[in-house]
C-alpha positions as a Python dict, from the first residue, in 0.01 Angstrom:
ca = {
    (1, 'M'): (0, 0, 0),
    (2, 'P'): (243, -157, -248),
    (3, 'R'): (90, -360, -528),
    (4, 'R'): (164, -728, -576),
    (5, 'L'): (506, -770, -734),
    (6, 'D'): (662, -1012, -979),
    (7, 'L'): (1038, -968, -994),
    (8, 'S'): (1103, -1328, -1096),
    (9, 'Q'): (1277, -1210, -1415),
    (10, 'V'): (1542, -1017, -1221),
    (11, 'S'): (1872, -1184, -1127),
    (12, 'V'): (2151, -1071, -896),
    (13, 'V'): (2496, -1183, -1009),
    (14, 'L'): (2797, -1164, -773),
    (15, 'V'): (3137, -1194, -941),
    (16, 'E'): (3400, -1362, -721),
    (17, 'P'): (3249, -1251, -388),
    (18, 'Q'): (3510, -1278, -114),
    (19, 'G'): (3313, -1265, 210),
    (20, 'P'): (3058, -1520, 330),
    (21, 'L'): (2895, -1256, 549),
    (22, 'N'): (2841, -1037, 244),
    (23, 'I'): (2691, -1323, 44),
    (24, 'G'): (2448, -1400, 324),
    (25, 'S'): (2358, -1033, 362),
    (26, 'V'): (2291, -1007, -12),
    (27, 'C'): (2045, -1297, 17),
    (28, 'R'): (1865, -1121, 300),
    (29, 'A'): (1841, -798, 98),
    (30, 'M'): (1705, -994, -197),
    (31, 'A'): (1435, -1149, 21),
    (32, 'N'): (1353, -806, 166),
    (33, 'F'): (1282, -669, -180),
    (34, 'G'): (1122, -964, -355),
    (35, 'V'): (1409, -1092, -573),
    (36, 'S'): (1501, -1459, -551),
    (37, 'D'): (1744, -1549, -832),
    (38, 'L'): (2105, -1524, -706),
    (39, 'R'): (2397, -1633, -926),
    (40, 'L'): (2756, -1668, -807),
    (41, 'V'): (3061, -1651, -1032),
    (42, 'K'): (3364, -1828, -882),
    (43, 'P'): (3293, -1735, -518),
    (44, 'E'): (3609, -1712, -309),
    (45, 'A'): (3421, -1789, 11),
    (46, 'D'): (3210, -2081, 131),
    (47, 'H'): (2866, -1950, 41),
    (48, 'L'): (2697, -2244, 213),
    (49, 'G'): (2895, -2216, 537),
    (50, 'D'): (2771, -2109, 879),
    (51, 'E'): (2869, -1743, 841),
    (52, 'A'): (2673, -1695, 521),
    (53, 'R'): (2372, -1881, 661),
    (54, 'R'): (2378, -1674, 978),
    (55, 'M'): (2357, -1350, 781),
    (56, 'A'): (2096, -1479, 537),
    (57, 'V'): (1857, -1555, 826),
    (58, 'K'): (1523, -1651, 662),
    (59, 'A'): (1667, -1603, 314),
    (60, 'T'): (1866, -1928, 336),
    (61, 'P'): (1662, -2087, 51),
    (62, 'I'): (1798, -1820, -185),
    (63, 'L'): (2150, -1906, -69),
    (64, 'E'): (2103, -2279, -112),
    (65, 'A'): (1947, -2246, -457),
    (66, 'A'): (2220, -2018, -598),
    (67, 'P'): (2405, -2181, -889),
    (68, 'V'): (2782, -2136, -922),
    (69, 'F'): (2933, -2045, -1260),
    (70, 'S'): (3290, -2051, -1390),
    (71, 'S'): (3259, -1717, -1573),
    (72, 'L'): (3035, -1414, -1596),
    (73, 'A'): (2955, -1497, -1959),
    (74, 'E'): (2823, -1835, -1847),
    (75, 'A'): (2613, -1676, -1572),
    (76, 'L'): (2454, -1433, -1820),
    (77, 'V'): (2389, -1674, -2106),
    (78, 'D'): (2009, -1679, -2058),
    (79, 'C'): (1982, -1310, -1964),
    (80, 'H'): (1844, -1062, -2216),
    (81, 'F'): (1985, -744, -2061),
    (82, 'S'): (2259, -689, -1803),
    (83, 'L'): (2357, -388, -1595),
    (84, 'A'): (2701, -365, -1435),
    (85, 'T'): (2762, -166, -1119),
    (86, 'T'): (3074, 50, -1096),
    (87, 'R'): (3215, 329, -882),
    (88, 'R'): (3493, 417, -1127),
    (89, 'F'): (3457, 654, -1422),
    (90, 'G'): (3662, 729, -1728),
    (91, 'K'): (3738, 548, -2052),
    (92, 'Y'): (3484, 268, -2117),
    (93, 'R'): (3295, 366, -1799),
    (94, 'E'): (3053, 641, -1892),
    (95, 'D'): (2686, 698, -1976),
    (96, 'F'): (2570, 540, -1651),
    (97, 'W'): (2238, 534, -1466),
    (98, 'Y'): (2178, 604, -1099),
    (99, 'P'): (1984, 329, -916),
    (100, 'E'): (1655, 520, -935),
    (101, 'Q'): (1688, 560, -1312),
    (102, 'A'): (1798, 200, -1354),
    (103, 'A'): (1501, 70, -1155),
    (104, 'A'): (1242, 204, -1399),
    (105, 'E'): (1437, 64, -1693),
    (106, 'V'): (1483, -277, -1529),
    (107, 'L'): (1110, -305, -1467),
    (108, 'A'): (1032, -233, -1832),
    (109, 'L'): (1306, -464, -1956),
    (110, 'S'): (1197, -750, -1731),
    (111, 'E'): (872, -758, -1927),
    (112, 'K'): (1077, -861, -2232),
    (113, 'G'): (1315, -1112, -2074),
    (114, 'R'): (1553, -1182, -1787),
    (115, 'V'): (1752, -885, -1652),
    (116, 'A'): (2072, -921, -1451),
    (117, 'L'): (2220, -679, -1199),
    (118, 'V'): (2593, -756, -1187),
    (119, 'F'): (2811, -671, -886),
    (120, 'G'): (3189, -705, -872),
    (121, 'R'): (3451, -804, -620),
    (122, 'E'): (3462, -633, -283),
    (123, 'D'): (3816, -504, -342),
    (124, 'H'): (3845, -449, -719),
    (125, 'G'): (3489, -441, -855),
    (126, 'L'): (3436, -555, -1213),
    (127, 'F'): (3707, -575, -1477),
    (128, 'T'): (3655, -387, -1803),
    (129, 'S'): (3626, -717, -1989),
    (130, 'E'): (3336, -811, -1760),
    (131, 'I'): (3167, -475, -1806),
    (132, 'D'): (3187, -542, -2181),
    (133, 'L'): (2934, -823, -2130),
    (134, 'C'): (2676, -578, -1991),
    (135, 'Q'): (2468, -327, -2184),
    (136, 'R'): (2447, -44, -1930),
    (137, 'L'): (2622, 81, -1615),
    (138, 'I'): (2483, 169, -1272),
    (139, 'S'): (2669, 399, -1033),
    (140, 'I'): (2563, 480, -677),
    (141, 'P'): (2658, 838, -580),
    (142, 'T'): (2862, 853, -258),
    (143, 'H'): (3069, 1109, -69),
    (144, 'E'): (3418, 1173, -206),
    (145, 'R'): (3571, 1087, 131),
    (146, 'L'): (3485, 720, 78),
    (147, 'R'): (3335, 636, -259),
    (148, 'S'): (3321, 257, -235),
    (149, 'L'): (3024, 79, -77),
    (150, 'N'): (3006, -255, 95),
    (151, 'L'): (2884, -520, -151),
    (152, 'S'): (2562, -600, 34),
    (153, 'Q'): (2489, -229, 80),
    (154, 'A'): (2522, -170, -295),
    (155, 'V'): (2289, -461, -370),
    (156, 'G'): (2041, -339, -110),
    (157, 'I'): (2029, 14, -253),
    (158, 'C'): (1970, -110, -608),
    (159, 'L'): (1701, -357, -502),
    (160, 'Y'): (1530, -100, -280),
    (161, 'E'): (1494, 137, -575),
    (162, 'L'): (1366, -149, -789),
    (163, 'Y'): (1112, -252, -526),
    (164, 'R'): (999, 105, -477),
    (165, 'A'): (956, 160, -851),
    (166, 'A'): (759, -164, -884),
    (167, 'S'): (544, -100, -579),
    (168, 'F'): (465, 267, -629),
    (169, 'P'): (485, 342, -1003),
    (170, 'R'): (495, 713, -1077),
    (171, 'Q'): (334, 674, -1416),
    (172, 'A'): (201, 401, -1636),
    (173, 'V'): (457, 231, -1858),
    (174, 'V'): (359, 161, -2216),
    (175, 'A'): (391, -212, -2274),
    (176, 'D'): (649, -327, -2528),
    (177, 'S'): (601, -685, -2644),
    (178, 'R'): (947, -722, -2799),
    (179, 'R'): (1155, -1007, -2656),
    (180, 'L'): (1518, -909, -2619),
    (181, 'A'): (1793, -1130, -2755),
    (182, 'P'): (1965, -1342, -2487),
    (183, 'A'): (2321, -1264, -2385),
    (184, 'G'): (2463, -1570, -2559),
    (185, 'E'): (2332, -1454, -2897),
    (186, 'L'): (2448, -1098, -2836),
    (187, 'E'): (2798, -1210, -2747),
    (188, 'A'): (2815, -1436, -3054),
    (189, 'M'): (2715, -1135, -3264),
    (190, 'F'): (2985, -918, -3106),
    (191, 'Q'): (3251, -1184, -3156),
    (192, 'H'): (3146, -1212, -3522),
    (193, 'L'): (3160, -832, -3552),
    (194, 'R'): (3507, -829, -3396),
    (195, 'Q'): (3645, -1081, -3643),
    (196, 'C'): (3467, -915, -3935),
    (197, 'L'): (3616, -573, -3855),
    (198, 'L'): (3961, -723, -3803),
    (199, 'D'): (3942, -897, -4141),
    (200, 'I'): (3872, -570, -4322),
    (201, 'D'): (4146, -388, -4127),
    (202, 'Y'): (3898, -156, -3956),
    (203, 'L'): (4014, -237, -3603),
    (204, 'D'): (4361, -179, -3465),
    (205, 'R'): (4500, -531, -3421),
    (206, 'Q'): (4706, -415, -3124),
    (207, 'N'): (4396, -291, -2940),
    (208, 'P'): (4078, -409, -3116),
    (209, 'E'): (3862, -374, -2804),
    (210, 'H'): (3900, 6, -2798),
    (211, 'I'): (3658, 68, -3086),
    (212, 'L'): (3460, -250, -3030),
    (213, 'R'): (3358, -128, -2684),
    (214, 'A'): (3197, 176, -2845),
    (215, 'Y'): (2990, -56, -3064),
    (216, 'R'): (2894, -257, -2756),
    (217, 'R'): (2762, 58, -2591),
    (218, 'I'): (2578, 179, -2904),
    (219, 'L'): (2410, -155, -2971),
    (220, 'G'): (2351, -215, -2601),
    (221, 'R'): (2144, 103, -2581),
    (222, 'A'): (1941, -21, -2878),
    (223, 'Q'): (1808, -318, -2674),
    (224, 'L'): (1819, -559, -2968),
    (225, 'N'): (1571, -841, -3012),
    (226, 'Q'): (1654, -1173, -3177),
    (227, 'R'): (1537, -1066, -3522),
    (228, 'E'): (1756, -754, -3509),
    (229, 'V'): (2054, -964, -3403),
    (230, 'R'): (1996, -1195, -3699),
    (231, 'I'): (1975, -894, -3933),
    (232, 'L'): (2308, -762, -3804),
    (233, 'Q'): (2463, -1108, -3827),
    (234, 'G'): (2349, -1113, -4189),
    (235, 'L'): (2524, -781, -4248),
    (236, 'W'): (2849, -908, -4093),
    (237, 'S'): (2824, -1223, -4308),
    (238, 'R'): (2775, -1012, -4621),
    (239, 'I'): (3085, -809, -4534),
    (240, 'D'): (3272, -1138, -4483),
    (241, 'W'): (3163, -1256, -4827),
    (242, 'L'): (3261, -932, -4998),
    (243, 'N'): (3597, -937, -4824),
    (244, 'R'): (3664, -1288, -4956),
    (245, 'Q'): (3598, -1164, -5311),
    (246, 'R'): (3874, -907, -5293),
    (247, 'P'): (4193, -980, -5488),
    (248, 'A'): (4461, -1129, -5267),
}
């Protein structure tokens, strides 16, 4: 029998969902697997309409409680770690986890703060600039004949693996009491880093995000807490000060 679960620190974020049936189906999948915090970023469909409610069935309270945000950054501001789902690979989209791997990590991370699973648009997924706001990637393996999944199916697969990992742990996880830094503080640090590296002519001004994305991945894997973010902010500030001392 599965043990009693607490997945209250896990959020599902849908970026510009286009279909009310999908939104309702996502709510039902969330209720199936014990997750209740849904966040919508600029939904293109009426998420409180009849179609969404019909698909949500008994998960309508999740639907009705879902806040709407104007940007992904706003939706993630109180989250301490975010995972973006993608089916595309290549530059800036590498070093990903499969849902089973991600589930174990999400469980451990949720002990330190809020964790968000971010899902993109039905037709175009997430933009690279949105993936930049997340620390890790999740990819669901599918047949080459049709690689893309329906939005609610993708959510259901990820939440199933999370529920299974939480219900039937394969091995004990060593507790880590560190509280991760929230997304707002991380993004402020990255914006400071961006400006700092531009000021010292380290980044290419025509394409500064190219190298900065590598730093996002490196520091994202480090799972920084608030003290570590303050230490890095102090380093950036020291570089700023030294740069101002240089002769014109």
